[in-house]
C-alpha positions as CSV (number, residue, x, y, z in Angstrom):
1,M,68.2,-86.9,160.3
2,K,70.4,-89.1,162.5
3,Q,69.8,-92.9,162.5
4,F,68.9,-93.5,166.2
5,A,67.4,-95.6,167.4
6,L,69.3,-99.7,168.0
7,V,66.6,-101.7,166.1
8,G,68.7,-99.6,163.2
9,L,72.7,-100.4,164.4
10,V,71.2,-103.8,165.1
11,L,69.9,-103.9,161.5
12,L,72.7,-103.0,159.4
13,G,75.0,-105.1,159.5
14,G,78.8,-102.8,159.7
15,C,77.5,-100.4,161.8
16,V,77.8,-103.0,165.3
17,V,79.3,-106.5,166.4
18,Q,76.9,-109.4,165.4
19,S,78.3,-112.5,166.7
20,F,76.1,-116.0,165.9
21,H,76.0,-116.8,168.7
22,P,75.1,-114.8,171.5
23,F,77.7,-113.4,173.6
24,Y,76.3,-115.5,177.1
25,R,76.8,-117.9,179.1
26,D,72.7,-119.5,180.5
27,A,74.5,-119.7,183.5
28,A,75.0,-115.9,183.6
29,K,71.7,-115.0,183.1
30,V,70.2,-112.9,185.4
31,E,66.9,-111.6,186.4
32,L,66.1,-107.3,186.7
33,P,62.7,-106.5,187.9
34,Q,63.0,-103.6,188.2
35,V,63.4,-103.5,184.1
36,P,59.5,-103.9,182.8
37,G,58.0,-101.3,181.7
38,E,58.2,-98.3,179.5
39,W,61.5,-95.9,179.4
40,N,61.6,-92.5,177.1
41,L,65.2,-93.2,175.4
42,I,66.5,-89.4,176.3
43,A,70.1,-90.2,174.8
44,A,71.7,-91.8,171.4
45,G,75.4,-91.7,171.6
46,N,75.8,-87.4,171.4
47,D,72.0,-86.9,170.3
48,T,70.0,-84.9,172.8
49,N,67.2,-84.8,171.7
50,V,66.3,-88.0,170.6
51,T,61.4,-87.7,170.1
52,C,60.6,-91.1,169.3
53,K,57.4,-93.4,171.5
54,P,58.1,-95.6,174.9
55,W,60.1,-98.0,174.7
56,V,58.8,-100.8,176.5
57,F,60.3,-104.4,178.0
58,T,58.1,-107.0,178.3
59,A,58.5,-108.8,181.7
60,D,60.2,-111.6,179.4
61,Y,63.0,-108.8,178.6
62,G,61.5,-108.5,175.0
63,L,61.5,-105.2,174.1
64,L,59.6,-102.6,171.5
65,T,61.8,-99.9,170.1
66,Y,60.6,-97.0,167.9
67,D,63.0,-94.8,166.0
68,E,62.5,-91.2,165.1
69,K,59.8,-92.2,162.5
70,D,57.9,-94.0,165.8
71,V,58.3,-97.8,163.5
72,P,57.9,-100.5,165.9
73,S,60.7,-103.4,166.2
74,K,61.1,-106.1,168.2
75,L,64.5,-107.2,170.2
76,Q,64.4,-110.0,172.4
77,A,67.3,-108.4,175.6
78,T,68.8,-111.4,177.9
79,F,71.2,-109.0,180.5
80,F,74.1,-111.5,181.9
81,K,77.2,-111.1,184.3
82,V,80.7,-111.3,183.6
83,D,82.7,-110.1,186.2
84,N,80.6,-108.8,187.9
85,Q,80.1,-106.1,184.6
86,L,76.3,-106.2,183.8
87,F,75.8,-106.6,179.5
88,C,72.7,-106.9,177.0
89,D,72.3,-109.8,174.4
90,F,69.9,-108.5,171.7
91,Q,69.2,-110.3,169.0
92,A,66.1,-109.6,167.0
93,S,62.9,-111.0,167.1
94,D,59.2,-111.5,165.4
95,A,59.2,-109.5,163.1
96,D,55.7,-107.9,161.6
97,Q,54.7,-109.9,159.0
98,A,52.5,-107.8,157.8
99,K,55.1,-104.6,157.0
100,I,57.6,-107.3,155.9
101,N,58.3,-109.2,152.3
102,A,58.2,-112.5,153.2
103,Y,61.1,-112.9,150.1
104,W,63.3,-111.0,152.7
105,I,62.6,-112.5,155.6
106,F,64.0,-115.7,154.2
107,H,67.6,-114.0,153.6
108,V,68.1,-112.6,156.7
109,R,69.1,-114.5,159.9
110,P,69.3,-112.8,163.9
111,V,72.1,-112.1,165.5
112,H,72.9,-111.4,168.1
113,T,74.3,-107.8,169.6
114,V,75.8,-107.0,172.5
115,C,76.0,-103.9,175.1
116,K,77.1,-103.2,178.4
117,A,74.8,-101.9,180.9
118,Q,74.7,-100.1,183.8
119,L,71.6,-99.7,185.7
120,D,70.1,-97.7,188.6
121,S,66.3,-97.5,190.1
122,R,65.0,-94.9,187.0
123,Q,67.9,-95.4,183.9
124,L,69.1,-97.4,181.8
125,T,72.4,-97.0,180.4
126,L,73.6,-99.4,176.8
127,I,76.8,-99.1,175.7
128,P,77.6,-100.8,172.3
129,L,80.9,-102.7,171.7
130,N,82.8,-100.4,169.7
131,F,82.5,-101.4,166.2
132,D,85.6,-99.3,165.2
133,W,87.7,-100.8,167.8
134,F,86.9,-104.3,167.6
135,K,87.4,-104.8,164.0
136,K,90.5,-103.0,164.3
137,A,91.5,-105.2,167.3
138,L,90.8,-108.0,165.0
139,V,92.5,-107.2,162.5
140,S,96.5,-106.4,164.6
141,K,95.0,-110.6,166.5
142,Q,94.9,-108.1,169.6
143,V,91.5,-110.1,169.3
144,D,91.0,-113.6,168.4
145,L,87.9,-114.5,167.8
146,P,86.2,-117.0,165.0
147,H,84.6,-114.9,161.8
148,L,83.6,-114.9,159.1
149,K,84.6,-112.6,156.2
150,G,82.1,-110.7,154.2
151,K,83.2,-108.3,150.7
152,N,85.0,-106.0,153.1
153,D,86.5,-105.0,156.1
154,D,83.2,-103.7,157.8
155,D,81.8,-107.0,156.2
156,F,82.9,-109.9,159.7
157,L,80.5,-112.4,161.4
158,V,81.6,-113.3,164.4
159,T,81.5,-117.2,165.4
160,A,82.6,-117.4,168.8
161,T,81.2,-119.6,171.3
162,P,79.5,-117.9,174.3
163,D,82.6,-119.3,176.3
164,Q,84.7,-117.5,173.8
165,W,83.2,-114.3,174.1
166,A,82.8,-114.4,178.1
167,L,86.4,-114.6,178.1
168,F,86.9,-111.4,175.7
169,L,84.5,-109.2,177.8
170,E,86.2,-110.3,181.4
171,K,89.0,-108.9,179.4
172,Y,87.1,-106.0,177.6
173,G,83.9,-105.4,179.5
174,A,86.0,-102.6,181.1
175,D,87.7,-101.5,178.4
176,T,86.3,-97.5,177.6
177,N,87.9,-98.5,174.3
178,A,85.8,-101.7,174.3
179,F,82.5,-99.9,175.2
180,P,83.1,-95.7,174.4
181,R,80.4,-93.8,176.8
182,D,79.7,-91.6,173.8
183,S,78.3,-93.9,172.7
184,A,75.5,-95.3,174.8
185,Y,71.7,-94.9,174.5
186,I,69.9,-93.3,177.7
187,L,66.8,-94.7,178.9
188,K,65.3,-92.8,181.5
189,K,62.6,-95.6,183.3
190,C,58.7,-93.3,182.9
191,E,56.6,-92.1,185.5
192,P,53.7,-94.8,186.2
193,S,50.5,-92.8,184.9
194,K,48.6,-91.8,188.0
195,Q,44.8,-92.7,188.1
């Protein structure tokens, strides 16, 4: 079964570009009052047969997500703009300690991931930074951001500062190779329940 939850991508090293530091400067953060509420995940990349509980954004942009087995996980989202383009930085939030072994938690550090975000009144589209494109850009030196290398090519952690990320996003934020639409997570706002 295809794993589709953004939470899964955040937790699996080698699937998304991970940064030790946030992708945003504090001054770039934006408030989006239309975001809090329930959202149905209707597409995850090419998978348009997504079935899971609605994802819930809180007023402070906490995000409760569910995978296809309805296993919950919490993320903290921060919306920000660079060159009038909307992005979202995600970081793992409080884990349910009752469901995760404490020894495992000792060995995990939350990292930041980034998506280009497109928002209208009822739809939120999140396009993750393409890992394969980014990895090739690092190797070819097209992108020169500080990073720590692991045991293999897919194992690295970017240590760029928010200022360095801002310059990167200014240059590549509109690049459809860096943020390919075919990897988008599309969420539709749930209709308010009628009582």
